N, C-alpha and C positions, 0 to 999 in steps of 0.2 A: 741262793735260788732267786733268780730275777724273773719276776712275773710282770707282764706287760700287755696292756690293751692299747690299741692304736687309737689316737685322736682323743684324748681325754681332757676336757676342760676342768679347771679348779672348781667352778660352780657346778658343773655336771656331776663331778664326784660328791660334792656336798649334798646336792639334791637327791641323788640316787640312795636307796637303802642298801648299804654295804657293810653289814655287821663284821664281816671277816677282814676286810681292808681296815675298817675302824679299829679292829684289834691290833693289827700292825702299827697303826698310828698311835694308839694309846700305850702300847708297850715299846715304842721306838721314838724315832725322830721323823719329823716331815717338814717339808718346805712347800709353801703355796705361792712362792715368788720366783720359782726357778724359770729361767728363760731357755727355750730351745734355740738351736743354732738355726741360722738363716741359710737357704729358704726353709720355712716351717712346713716341710714335707717329710715323708717317711724315711727314705733310704739314707739321706745325709744325717738325719738325727740318730738313727739307730747305729750307724757306723761311728758316730761320734760317741755314744754311749759305750760302745764295745771296744773302742781304740784309745779313748781319752784324748782325742784330738779333734780340731774343727775341720770343716771342709776346706779351708785354705791350706790345711796341712795335709789331710788324707786325699784331698782331690775329688771327693764324692759329693757332687753338688746338684745332682738330679736323681730321679728315680730310675733313670735308664742306664746308670753307670754299670759298666762291665770291665773286667780286668784287661780286656783287649780292645775296649772301646770307650774312650774318655777324652775330655778336653784338656784337663789340667792333671799332670802326672802327680802321684804322691811324692812327698819330699823324701821318702824312705820306703823300700819294699823288701819283701822276703824273696827267697829264690823263685817263687812262682809269680811275682809281680803284685802281690797284695801289701797294703800297708799293714804293719804288725798290729794284731788285735790282743785283746786280753787272753784269748784262747792260745795263741802262740806263746805268749809270755809264761802262762801257767804250765803248759805242757813241757817247756823247756827248762823251767826253774822249780817246779814242785814234783819231786818224785812221786809217781804213783797215782797222781791225781786223775780223776775221771772228769770228762767234759761232755756236755750234751746240749743239743740245740733243736728246738722244736718250733714250728711255724707253719702258718697257712696262707702266706703271700709269697709266692715263689721268689721274686726279685730280692727279697730281704737277705738272702744269703750271698748275693752277687759280690758284695764288697768284702767278704771275709773268707779266709782260706779254709775250706772244709776239712782239710787233712788233719788239722789240730782237734777236731770234734770226734769223740769216741761214738756217741750215739746221736743219730739224727732221725727227725720225722717230719715230713711235709705233707699236710692234708690239703685236699682240694676244696673242701667246703669251709663254711665260717663256723662250724660248730666248735665248742670248747672241749667236750668230753675227751675225745681221742687224744688230744695233745697232753691234757693233764693227767689221764690215765697212764700214758706212756711214761711220763715223768715220775709218777709214783712207783711204777713197776720197775724202772731204772734205779731209783733211789733204793727200793727194797732189795734189789739184787746186788747192790754195791754199797751197802749200808756202813761198812767199815772203812770205806775209802774216803779221802778228801774229794770234794766234787765242786764243779762250777756248773750251774744249769741256767739256761735262758728259755723261757716259755712265752711265746708271742701269739697274740690272736688279733686279727684285723677286723673282726665282726662290728666292733663299735664304730669303727671308721666307715665301714660300708653302710651302716644304718644312718650315720650321720650325713653321708653323700646322698642317700635315697630320701630320707625324711627330714633332714635338718638337724644341726646341732641344737641340743636342748629340747628336742621334741619328746613327747612321751615314748616313742619307740627307742630313741637314742638313750634315754635314761634307763629304760628297761634293759637294754642291751648290756649296760654297765652292771646292772643288778644280776643279770644272767652269769656274767663273768665272775662276779663276787662269790657265786656259790661254788665255782671251781677253786677259787683261792681257798675257801673253806675247806675243801676236800684235802688240799695239801697240808693245811694247818692241822687238821684232825689226824691225818696220817702220821705227821711227824710227832705229834704229841702221843698217839698210840704206840709208836716205836721207840719212844724215848730219845728222839732226835731234835726236837723242837728247841730246847734251850741252848744247844750247841751250833744252831744254825742261824746264818744271816739271811734274811728274807727282804727282798727289795720289791716295791711296787712302783714302776715308772711308766712313762709314756713318750711319745715322740713330738706331739704337737697338739694344739687344740683345734678349733674350728668355729666358723660363723656362717650362718645361713646354711648352705649345702656345700661349702667348700672350705679350703685352707691354703696357705702358702704365702700369705701376706704378713704385714707387720702389726695388725691389730692385737691388743692385749688378749683377746679371746682366743687368738691363734698362737700367741708367742709365749703365754705364761702358763706353766703346767705344774701339776702336783708331783711330788718326789718324796718317797717313803723308804725308810730302812729300819729294821728291827733286828736285834741280835746281840751276841756278847760284846760288851764294851760300848754299846749304843746308849745314849741317854734315853730315859723313859718319858714319854709325854711331853717331849721337847719339840717346840716349833723353831726351826732354823730361820 
């Protein structure tokens, strides 16, 4: 289960009260020196997360990339013109696996082939609850199946653009998201699924003042967390 908030700075996560993300950190491994890909904007970075390749390979270098509108062609494509993603690899190589994708910034799906996603939900507002509630419902309905799930929320980024990164409003937005992470953790524990699940908390970029896209450490260095079977506990990468 990949849980991600847009635009999280390392010091923003440290300043916010996030007991649930802190649980993942304490029970897993975390990096506070991870660099995002350039440019430090959303679509190139999430495409890189979900394909294992950089913009120079998958070709997604702007937030406006579309499968039929780009400047640099991917070095490889599937039959529909998309660079292969983890969704494609899993659906073609892990029999019976379920895949899910939940997001609230429409362009986020533009660089991924949606035909490999079994369950999808796009919400039009910045709220967290609908996305995380759908995730819990889907896990519950498919609890005996292998699964890969991605849950994205752009609220933190929107608050950063409106009020500034590291503003009280920005810190509060991270804390609001942490509550939803806690809902997932509590559900998994209740259902006896927690110990057998890998949970990740990632982001795409940081921010400075009211923007991002540059090369400052505040924009380029981000937190990265994973917890689950085989992962070192309490380890800083």
